[in-house]
C-alpha positions in Angstrom: 0.0 0.0 0.0 2.8 2.3 1.0 4.6 1.5 -2.2 1.6 2.3 -4.3 1.2 5.6 -2.6 4.9 6.4 -3.2 4.5 5.5 -6.9 1.3 7.6 -7.1 3.0 10.6 -5.7 6.0 10.2 -7.9 3.8 10.0 -11.0 1.9 13.1 -9.8 5.2 15.0 -9.3 6.5 13.9 -12.7 3.3 15.1 -14.3 3.7 18.5 -12.6 7.3 18.6 -13.8 6.4 17.8 -17.3 3.8 20.6 -17.3 6.4 23.0 -15.9 8.9 22.1 -18.6 6.2 22.6 -21.3 5.5 26.0 -19.9 9.0 27.4 -19.6 8.4 29.7 -22.6 4.7 29.9 -22.5 3.3 33.4 -22.5 0.4 34.5 -20.3 -3.0 33.4 -21.4 -4.6 36.4 -23.1 -7.2 35.4 -25.7 -5.3 34.8 -28.9 -4.9 37.5 -31.5 -3.8 36.6 -35.0 -1.2 38.8 -36.7 -0.4 39.4 -40.3 2.9 37.7 -41.3 3.2 39.4 -44.7 1.7 42.3 -46.7 -0.8 39.9 -48.2 -2.2 38.7 -44.9 -4.9 40.7 -43.2 -6.1 38.2 -40.6 -6.2 40.6 -37.7 -8.8 40.1 -35.0 -8.7 43.7 -33.8 -11.5 45.1 -35.9 -10.2 48.7 -36.3 -6.6 48.1 -37.2 -7.8 48.6 -40.7 -10.1 51.6 -40.7 -12.6 51.0 -43.5 -14.5 54.3 -43.3 -11.8 56.7 -42.3 -12.7 60.2 -41.2 -9.1 61.2 -41.0 -8.1 64.8 -41.1 -5.2 65.2 -43.5 -2.9 67.5 -41.6 -0.1 69.4 -43.3 1.8 71.3 -40.7 4.9 72.3 -42.7 3.6 75.8 -43.5 2.2 76.2 -39.9 5.5 75.3 -38.4 7.4 77.6 -40.7 5.1 80.4 -39.9 5.5 79.8 -36.2 9.3 79.7 -36.5 9.4 82.9 -38.5 7.1 84.6 -35.9 9.5 83.5 -33.1 12.5 84.7 -35.1 11.0 88.1 -35.7 9.3 88.6 -32.3 11.2 91.2 -30.3 10.1 89.5 -27.1 11.9 86.3 -28.2 15.7 85.8 -28.5 17.6 83.2 -30.4 20.7 81.0 -30.0 22.3 79.9 -33.3 23.8 76.4 -32.8 24.8 76.1 -36.4 23.6 77.4 -39.8 20.4 75.4 -39.5 19.5 74.8 -35.9 18.2 77.4 -33.5 16.9 77.6 -30.0 14.6 80.3 -28.6 14.1 81.9 -25.3 12.0 84.7 -23.8 13.8 88.1 -23.8 14.3 89.9 -20.5 13.5 86.7 -18.5 15.6 84.4 -16.4 14.9 81.1 -14.5 16.7 81.0 -11.2 17.1 78.1 -8.8 18.0 79.2 -5.2 20.1 77.1 -2.9 18.2 78.8 0.0 14.6 79.9 -0.5 14.5 83.7 -0.4 12.3 85.6 2.0 9.6 88.0 0.8 11.9 91.0 1.7 14.6 89.5 -0.4 12.2 89.0 -3.3 11.0 92.5 -3.1 14.6 93.8 -3.2 15.4 91.6 -6.2 12.4 93.0 -8.1 13.6 96.5 -7.3 17.2 95.7 -8.3 16.2 94.2 -11.7 13.5 96.7 -12.4 11.0 93.9 -12.8 8.8 91.3 -11.2 8.6 87.7 -10.0 6.4 86.0 -12.6 6.1 82.5 -11.1 7.7 80.0 -8.8 7.8 76.2 -8.4 9.7 74.6 -5.5 13.1 76.4 -5.4 12.9 77.7 -9.0 11.6 81.2 -9.9 11.0 83.1 -13.1 11.9 86.8 -13.0 11.2 89.4 -15.7 12.9 92.7 -16.1 11.5 95.8 -17.9 15.0 97.1 -18.7 17.7 94.4 -18.3 18.6 91.8 -20.9 18.6 88.1 -20.0 22.4 88.2 -20.0 22.4 91.1 -17.5 19.9 89.3 -15.3 22.0 86.1 -15.2 25.0 88.1 -14.3 23.1 89.9 -11.5 21.9 86.7 -9.9 25.3 85.0 -10.1 27.0 88.0 -8.4 24.4 88.8 -5.7 22.7 85.6 -4.6 23.3 82.0 -3.5 21.9 80.1 -6.4 22.1 76.7 -8.0 21.7 78.1 -11.5 20.4 81.0 -13.5 19.6 80.6 -17.2 17.4 81.9 -20.0 13.7 80.8 -20.0 14.0 78.5 -23.0 11.1 77.7 -25.4 10.2 74.1 -26.3 8.4 73.2 -29.5 6.5 70.0 -30.3 8.4 67.5 -32.4 5.9 67.1 -35.2 6.3 67.5 -38.9 4.0 67.2 -42.0 1.6 64.6 -43.4 -0.8 65.0 -46.3 -1.3 61.3 -46.8 -3.2 58.7 -44.9 -2.8 54.9 -45.4 -6.0 53.0 -44.9 -4.6 50.8 -42.1 -2.2 51.3 -39.2 1.0 49.9 -40.6 2.8 50.9 -37.5 1.2 48.2 -35.2 2.3 45.1 -37.2 5.6 46.7 -37.9 6.6 46.4 -34.3 4.8 43.1 -33.7 2.1 44.6 -31.6 -0.7 42.1 -32.1 1.4 39.0 -31.1 2.7 40.9 -28.1 -0.9 41.3 -27.0 -0.9 37.5 -26.4 1.6 38.2 -23.6 -0.1 41.2 -22.1 -2.5 44.0 -23.1 -1.5 46.2 -20.2 -2.7 47.0 -16.7 -4.9 49.7 -15.2 -2.3 50.0 -12.4 0.5 51.3 -14.7 0.1 54.9 -15.7 1.6 56.7 -18.7 1.9 60.5 -18.5 1.7 62.5 -21.8 3.4 65.8 -21.1 2.4 67.8 -24.1 -0.4 70.2 -25.3 -2.9 68.4 -23.1 -5.4 65.8 -24.4 -8.9 66.0 -25.8 -10.7 65.1 -22.5 -13.9 64.2 -24.3 -12.6 62.2 -27.3 -14.8 59.1 -27.8 -11.7 57.0 -28.4 -9.8 58.2 -25.4 -12.0 59.6 -22.6 -12.4 56.3 -20.8 -8.6 55.9 -20.6 -7.9 59.2 -19.0 -7.2 59.8 -15.3 -6.6 63.0 -13.4 -4.3 65.4 -15.1 -2.7 68.8 -14.7 -2.4 72.1 -16.6 0.9 73.7 -15.9 -0.1 76.8 -17.9 -3.3 77.4 -15.9 -3.4 75.2 -12.9 -7.0 75.9 -12.2 -8.1 74.8 -15.6 -8.3 71.2 -17.0 -5.5 70.0 -19.3 -7.7 70.3 -22.4 -5.9 70.1 -25.7 -6.2 73.2 -27.9 -3.6 72.1 -30.5 -4.1 68.4 -31.3 -0.5 67.2 -30.8 -1.0 65.8 -27.3 -4.2 64.0 -28.3 -2.4 62.4 -31.2 0.4 61.2 -29.0 -2.0 59.9 -26.4 -4.0 58.0 -29.0 -0.9 56.1 -30.2 -0.6 54.8 -26.7 -4.1 54.3 -25.6 -7.0 54.8 -28.1 -9.4 52.0 -27.4 -8.7 48.9 -29.4 -11.3 46.5 -30.8 -14.3 48.9 -30.4 -14.9 49.4 -34.1 -14.3 53.1 -33.8 -11.4 55.1 -35.0 -7.9 53.7 -34.4 -6.3 51.2 -32.1 -3.8 52.1 -29.5 -0.9 49.9 -28.4 -2.2 49.4 -24.8 -5.6 48.2 -23.9 -5.9 49.2 -20.2 -3.1 51.6 -19.1 -4.4 54.9 -18.0 -3.2 58.2 -19.5 -2.2 61.1 -17.3 -2.7 64.2 -19.4 -0.3 67.0 -18.5 -0.6 70.3 -20.4 2.7 72.2 -20.7 2.5 73.5 -24.3 0.1 76.2 -25.6 -2.3 76.2 -28.6 0.7 76.9 -30.9 2.6 73.9 -29.6 5.2 75.9 -27.7 6.0 76.2 -24.0 8.7 77.4 -21.6 11.2 75.2 -19.9 9.8 76.2 -16.5 6.3 74.9 -17.3 7.6 71.7 -18.9 9.7 71.1 -15.8 6.7 71.7 -13.6 4.7 69.2 -15.6 7.4 66.5 -15.3 7.5 67.1 -11.5 3.7 66.9 -11.2 3.6 63.7 -13.3 6.3 62.0 -11.2 4.6 63.0 -8.0 1.2 61.7 -9.1 1.9 58.1 -10.0 3.3 58.2 -13.5 5.3 55.0 -14.3 6.2 56.3 -17.7 6.5 59.9 -19.0 6.4 60.7 -22.7 8.0 64.0 -23.9 7.3 64.6 -27.6 9.0 68.0 -27.4 12.4 69.5 -27.6 15.0 72.3 -27.8 18.6 72.3 -28.8 19.8 74.2 -25.7 20.5 72.3 -22.5 18.5 73.7 -19.5 19.4 73.2 -15.9 15.7 73.5 -14.7 14.7 70.8 -17.2 17.7 68.5 -16.4 16.8 68.8 -12.7 13.2 67.8 -13.5 14.5 64.8 -15.5 16.7 63.7 -12.6 13.8 64.1 -10.2 11.6 61.7 -12.4 14.5 59.3 -12.7 14.9 59.2 -8.9 11.2 58.4 -8.7 11.9 55.4 -10.9 9.9 56.8 -13.9 10.8 55.6 -17.4 11.3 58.9 -19.3 11.0 58.7 -23.1 11.6 61.7 -25.5 11.5 62.4 -29.2 14.8 63.1 -30.9 13.7 66.0 -33.1 12.9 66.5 -36.8 15.5 68.6 -38.4 17.7 65.8 -39.9 20.4 67.2 -37.7 23.2 65.8 -35.6 22.8 68.7 -33.1 21.8 67.0 -29.7 18.2 67.7 -28.8 17.0 68.0 -25.3 15.5 66.4 -23.2 16.2 63.3 -25.5 20.0 63.8 -25.0 19.9 64.0 -21.2 21.4 61.0 -19.4 18.8 58.4 -18.5 16.3 59.6 -21.1 15.4 57.1 -23.8 15.9 59.1 -27.0 13.7 57.9 -29.9 14.3 58.2 -33.7 11.7 57.7 -36.3 11.5 55.1 -39.1 9.1 54.6 -42.0 7.0 51.5 -43.0 10.0 49.8 -44.5 12.0 50.2 -41.3 14.2 52.9 -42.9 15.3 56.0 -41.1 12.7 58.8 -41.6 14.4 61.6 -43.6 13.6 64.2 -41.0 14.7 62.2 -38.0 17.6 63.7 -36.0 20.6 61.5 -35.4 23.6 61.2 -33.1 25.1 59.2 -30.2 22.2 60.1 -28.0 19.7 58.0 -30.0 18.8 54.9 -28.0 16.1 53.3 -30.0 13.8 53.8 -33.0 10.0 53.3 -33.7 7.5 54.1 -36.4 7.0 57.8 -37.0 5.8 58.3 -40.6 2.1 58.6 -41.6 0.9 57.6 -38.1 -2.9 57.6 -37.8 -4.3 58.5 -34.3 -6.8 60.6 -32.4 -6.8 64.4 -32.8 -8.4 67.2 -30.8 -12.1 68.2 -31.1 -13.0 64.5 -31.4 -11.2 64.1 -34.7 -8.6 61.7 -36.2 -5.4 62.7 -38.0 -2.4 61.3 -39.7 0.9 62.9 -38.6 4.6 62.2 -38.9 7.5 63.0 -36.6 9.7 61.7 -33.8 6.8 63.0 -31.7 4.8 60.0 -33.1 7.7 57.6 -32.6 8.2 58.3 -28.9 4.8 57.2 -27.8 5.3 53.8 -29.4 8.2 53.3 -27.0 6.3 54.8 -24.0 3.5 52.3 -24.7 5.9 49.4 -24.8 7.5 50.6 -21.5 4.0 50.6 -20.0 3.2 47.1 -21.2 6.5 45.8 -19.8 5.8 47.3 -16.4 2.3 45.8 -16.6 4.0 42.4 -16.6 6.3 43.2 -13.8 5.7 46.5 -11.9 8.8 45.9 -9.8 11.2 46.4 -12.7 13.4 49.4 -12.2 13.2 52.1 -14.9 16.7 51.1 -16.1 15.7 47.5 -16.4 12.7 48.4 -18.5 14.9 50.4 -20.8 17.4 47.6 -21.0 14.7 45.1 -22.0 13.6 47.3 -24.8 17.1 48.0 -26.2 18.2 44.4 -25.9 15.2 43.0 -27.8 15.0 45.2 -30.9 14.4 43.7 -34.3 17.3 41.7 -35.5 17.4 43.2 -39.0 18.0 46.7 -37.6 20.9 45.9 -35.3 23.5 46.1 -38.0 22.5 49.6 -39.0 24.3 52.7 -37.8 23.5 53.3 -34.2 23.6 57.1 -34.7 20.4 56.7 -36.8 18.6 53.8 -35.1 20.2 53.4 -31.6 19.9 49.7 -30.7 17.3 49.3 -33.4 13.5 49.3 -34.0 11.4 48.2 -31.1 10.0 44.6 -31.1 7.0 44.5 -28.8 6.6 40.7 -28.9 10.3 40.0 -28.1 10.4 42.6 -25.4 7.2 41.4 -23.7 8.3 37.8 -23.8 11.7 38.7 -22.3 9.9 40.6 -19.5 7.6 37.6 -18.9 10.4 35.1 -18.8 12.3 37.4 -16.3 9.2 37.6 -14.1 8.1 34.0 -14.4 11.2 31.9 -15.3 9.1 28.7 -14.8 5.8 29.9 -16.0 2.8 30.9 -14.0 1.9 28.4 -11.3 -1.8 28.8 -12.1 -1.2 27.9 -15.7 0.7 24.7 -14.7 -2.1 23.5 -12.5 -4.9 24.6 -14.9 -3.3 22.7 -17.7 -2.5 19.6 -15.6 -6.0 19.3 -14.2 -7.6 20.3 -17.5 -9.1 23.5 -16.1 
């Protein structure tokens, strides 16, 4: 009797072991989604990957962007820094951003205002914006460096959205199969616990394809107002990450469940100051963001922005930024800051987009040409730019953390850069970084790291036929 019992237990344990071995590489059990394996195949379960009745706004922003740049170049209240013959950065004339090592008293602030013939415009933590009616920005910086205990004093830089033109809409979302999104959904479709902040022009809070995915946000320009998008850029970025899949409406986002934190730091023209962008990053990091997407940039390093990036990194946030769209090797910030994942753009053939910036600060690449997504005022639009490439990476970071929320930000970034598409790895790193993202490979790697022997529930469910 005892011998039979021993034999029975042995068989049971061997059975368990066999199931365990069979599940070593088994992904989590999401309902299966079929993916196209070639251009001829269209067997995609997600109904709205191919939009059969598109109401897509054909947006051409070349002229608008050129008009904006000319206005900034000729505006007497705006100053320029010429990095080279092509690339320029802008900042607000007669203003300075100052970070104090010791918070000044009201008496000290009054004296400063008198000394500079100006006013205190705004403050956030230990950083302040001062404006003078008579002193130049250079004179203001010199004054603060000579007369006060400060961490830094610098111009109030202007950031622009990293979006370029598009007058063409393809009738399906080529970008999703290009990064193996659908097969990756068999591993995970996301988690409501992992939040992704879009620090941008805000988001259309009432968009039918986004509103259910939005959580509490912040308007750094007008803190008492909601982060409503009055430009379209932020809504487009958010839709790439989170527009509702499989609902027969509009377009499909890369994540199914991850909430979007809308943070408005850019105005209706798509521009914003370094101070407000930094405020938005701080707010997102303090309010539960696991990933922050920054589809914006400037060619001039900024101490207030770098401090905000370091703050988010210390909070274990994955920070993703667009590389810029001037076909330039001039480093763009925040993409070039240490710890930020700088993203270049590729087209539907996996080739570098002709506008995409390049350099040794590029970490990874993603689709950024003719990307269909949500747009403000309840619309849809097709846009191109590294602004569109970055949210593909942010979405993947959110999915990876959905599998394992305990992964450090650096571990999430390492998984993405180690699992890029094989065909891209031999291409120049200055254009592609480690290569084009591969959602399936990255998510499977994260799953194996989290569950090296598979999920216990799956073993027992399969063994007992449940």
